[in-house]
C-alpha positions as CSV (number, residue, x, y, z in Angstrom):
1,X,18.4,6.4,0.6
2,X,18.7,2.8,1.6
3,X,15.5,0.9,2.3
4,X,14.6,0.5,6.0
5,X,15.3,-3.1,6.8
6,X,14.5,-5.4,9.7
7,X,16.5,-8.5,10.6
8,X,14.9,-12.0,10.7
9,X,15.7,-12.2,14.5
10,X,14.1,-8.9,15.2
11,X,11.1,-9.7,13.0
12,X,10.4,-13.0,14.8
13,X,10.7,-11.3,18.2
14,X,8.6,-8.3,17.3
15,X,5.7,-10.3,15.7
16,X,5.8,-13.4,17.9
17,X,5.7,-15.8,14.9
18,X,8.0,-18.8,14.7
19,X,10.8,-19.5,12.2
20,X,8.6,-22.4,10.9
21,X,5.6,-20.1,10.3
22,X,7.7,-17.6,8.4
23,X,9.1,-20.1,6.0
24,X,5.8,-21.9,5.6
25,X,4.2,-18.6,4.5
26,X,7.1,-18.1,2.1
27,X,6.5,-21.6,0.6
28,X,2.8,-20.7,0.3
29,X,3.7,-17.5,-1.6
30,X,2.2,-15.4,1.1
31,X,5.6,-13.6,1.5
32,X,7.5,-12.9,-1.8
33,X,10.9,-14.5,-2.3
34,X,12.4,-11.1,-3.1
35,X,11.6,-9.8,0.4
36,X,14.2,-12.3,1.8
37,X,17.4,-10.2,1.5
38,X,20.7,-11.8,2.3
39,X,23.5,-9.6,3.7
40,X,26.9,-10.4,5.0
41,X,27.5,-10.2,8.7
42,X,30.1,-11.1,11.3
43,X,28.5,-14.5,11.7
44,X,28.4,-15.2,7.9
45,X,25.1,-14.2,6.4
46,X,21.9,-12.8,7.8
47,X,18.4,-12.4,6.4
48,X,16.7,-9.0,6.3
49,X,13.3,-7.8,5.1
50,X,11.8,-4.5,4.0
51,X,10.6,-3.5,7.4
52,X,7.2,-1.8,6.6
53,X,6.2,-4.3,4.0
54,X,6.9,-7.4,6.0
55,X,5.3,-6.1,9.2
56,X,2.2,-5.0,7.3
57,X,2.0,-8.4,5.5
58,X,2.5,-10.5,8.7
59,X,-0.1,-8.5,10.6
60,X,-2.6,-9.1,7.8
61,X,-1.8,-12.8,7.6
62,X,-2.3,-13.1,11.4
63,X,-5.6,-11.2,11.2
64,X,-7.0,-13.2,8.3
65,X,-5.6,-16.7,8.6
66,X,-8.3,-18.1,10.9
67,X,-11.1,-17.1,8.5
68,X,-9.3,-17.6,5.1
69,X,-7.1,-20.5,4.0
70,X,-3.5,-19.8,3.3
71,X,-4.0,-20.7,-0.4
72,X,-6.8,-18.3,-0.7
73,X,-4.8,-15.6,1.1
74,X,-1.9,-16.2,-1.4
75,X,-4.3,-15.7,-4.3
76,X,-5.6,-12.5,-2.7
77,X,-2.1,-11.0,-2.2
78,X,-1.2,-11.9,-5.8
79,X,-4.5,-10.5,-7.0
80,X,-5.5,-13.6,-9.0
81,X,-8.9,-14.0,-7.3
82,X,-9.9,-10.4,-7.6
83,X,-12.5,-9.4,-10.1
84,X,-11.3,-6.8,-12.6
85,X,-14.6,-4.8,-12.5
86,X,-16.7,-3.4,-9.7
87,X,-19.7,-1.2,-9.5
88,X,-20.1,2.2,-7.7
89,X,-23.1,1.1,-5.6
90,X,-21.1,-2.0,-4.4
91,X,-18.2,0.0,-3.0
92,X,-20.5,2.3,-1.2
93,X,-22.4,-0.6,0.3
94,X,-19.1,-2.2,1.4
95,X,-18.1,1.1,3.0
96,X,-14.9,1.4,0.9
97,X,-16.0,5.0,0.4
98,X,-19.1,6.9,1.6
99,X,-21.6,8.4,-0.8
100,X,-20.5,11.9,0.3
101,X,-16.8,11.2,-0.6
102,X,-17.9,9.6,-3.9
103,X,-19.9,12.8,-4.8
104,X,-16.9,15.0,-4.0
105,X,-14.6,12.8,-6.1
106,X,-17.0,13.0,-9.0
107,X,-16.9,16.8,-8.9
108,X,-13.2,16.7,-9.9
109,X,-12.7,13.4,-11.7
110,X,-14.6,11.3,-14.3
111,X,-16.0,8.1,-12.8
112,X,-18.1,5.5,-14.6
113,X,-20.6,3.2,-12.9
114,X,-18.2,0.2,-13.6
115,X,-14.9,0.6,-11.9
116,X,-11.5,-1.1,-12.2
117,X,-9.4,-2.0,-9.2
118,X,-7.2,1.0,-10.0
119,X,-10.2,3.3,-9.8
120,X,-10.9,2.0,-6.3
121,X,-7.4,2.6,-5.2
122,X,-7.7,6.2,-6.3
123,X,-11.0,6.6,-4.5
124,X,-9.7,5.0,-1.3
125,X,-6.6,7.2,-1.3
126,X,-8.9,10.3,-1.9
127,X,-10.9,9.2,1.1
128,X,-7.8,8.6,3.2
129,X,-6.3,12.1,2.4
130,X,-9.6,13.7,3.2
131,X,-9.8,11.9,6.6
132,X,-6.2,12.8,7.5
133,X,-7.0,16.5,7.1
134,X,-3.4,17.5,6.3
135,X,-4.1,18.7,2.8
136,X,-6.7,21.1,1.5
137,X,-9.1,20.0,-1.3
138,X,-7.1,21.6,-4.1
139,X,-3.9,19.8,-2.9
140,X,-5.8,16.5,-2.7
141,X,-7.2,16.9,-6.2
142,X,-3.7,17.8,-7.5
143,X,-2.2,14.7,-5.8
144,X,-4.9,12.3,-7.1
145,X,-4.6,13.8,-10.6
146,X,-0.9,13.2,-10.6
147,X,-1.3,9.6,-9.4
148,X,-4.0,8.8,-12.0
149,X,-1.7,10.1,-14.8
150,X,1.3,8.1,-13.7
151,X,-0.2,5.0,-12.0
152,X,0.2,2.7,-15.0
153,X,3.9,3.2,-14.9
154,X,4.4,2.7,-11.2
155,X,1.7,0.4,-10.0
156,X,3.9,-2.7,-9.9
157,X,6.8,-0.9,-8.4
158,X,7.7,0.1,-4.8
159,X,6.7,3.8,-5.0
160,X,5.7,6.2,-2.4
161,X,3.5,9.3,-2.6
162,X,4.8,12.1,-0.5
163,X,3.4,15.6,-0.1
164,X,5.7,18.2,1.3
165,X,5.1,21.9,2.1
166,X,7.9,24.4,2.1
167,X,7.5,28.1,2.6
168,X,3.7,27.7,2.1
169,X,4.1,25.9,-1.2
170,X,2.8,22.3,-1.5
171,X,4.7,19.7,-3.6
172,X,3.5,16.3,-4.5
173,X,6.2,13.6,-5.1
174,X,5.9,10.2,-6.6
175,X,9.2,8.4,-6.2
176,X,10.9,5.0,-5.7
177,X,10.8,4.2,-1.9
178,X,14.6,3.5,-1.8
179,X,15.5,6.8,-3.5
180,X,13.4,9.5,-1.8
181,X,15.3,12.6,-0.7
182,X,12.9,14.9,1.2
183,X,15.1,17.9,2.0
184,X,13.9,20.3,4.7
185,X,10.3,20.8,3.8
186,X,7.5,19.7,6.2
187,X,6.2,16.2,5.2
188,X,2.4,16.3,5.5
189,X,1.6,12.9,3.9
190,X,3.7,9.9,3.1
191,X,2.0,6.8,1.7
192,X,3.6,3.6,0.4
193,X,1.5,3.0,-2.7
194,X,2.3,-0.7,-3.1
195,X,1.2,-1.5,0.5
196,X,-1.8,0.8,0.3
197,X,-3.1,-0.6,-3.0
198,X,-2.4,-4.2,-2.0
199,X,-4.4,-3.7,1.2
200,X,-7.4,-2.1,-0.7
201,X,-7.4,-4.7,-3.4
202,X,-7.1,-7.7,-1.0
203,X,-10.1,-6.4,0.9
204,X,-12.2,-6.4,-2.3
205,X,-12.2,-10.2,-2.4
């Protein structure tokens, strides 16, 4: 399945940013080079972007640029200014998860007092799935378990987590965003893991 793209013209109209801002943010490494996708058109060549990623990134830049320098934002998006270790009490104080969610998580998964950024992504996704209310607790635990077991192989790739229910049976899927074929089951959850984890990790700074 081809990735959902947005043209440069539509992007500028939809977000209200200028051509100059877009390319300045590119030069500042706020928007990755590989997101600028060239395609042939009747007028020669046109630039497209992965729709969900670029809209999410621009919204976050616009929200944060008045409080954080562009250089600091670039470091956050690239993860270079993020500490590799965090503590359980800190993520509760910062309301990344509540103590109640943390206690529920600990009932099913091992968790040390010192956490990696990956641990926090798992916790944040656990909280998100609980809040959405589309999966029961066993299904959430199954989904998080699968993610933990496979995350090291997919964390730097554009993968989605999808949970489908068909004829009463729940199925969790981890797949490349461009190659997901969902069939006729009911999609209960669909999370782009690269965007989700980037948002969580950026907010840790």
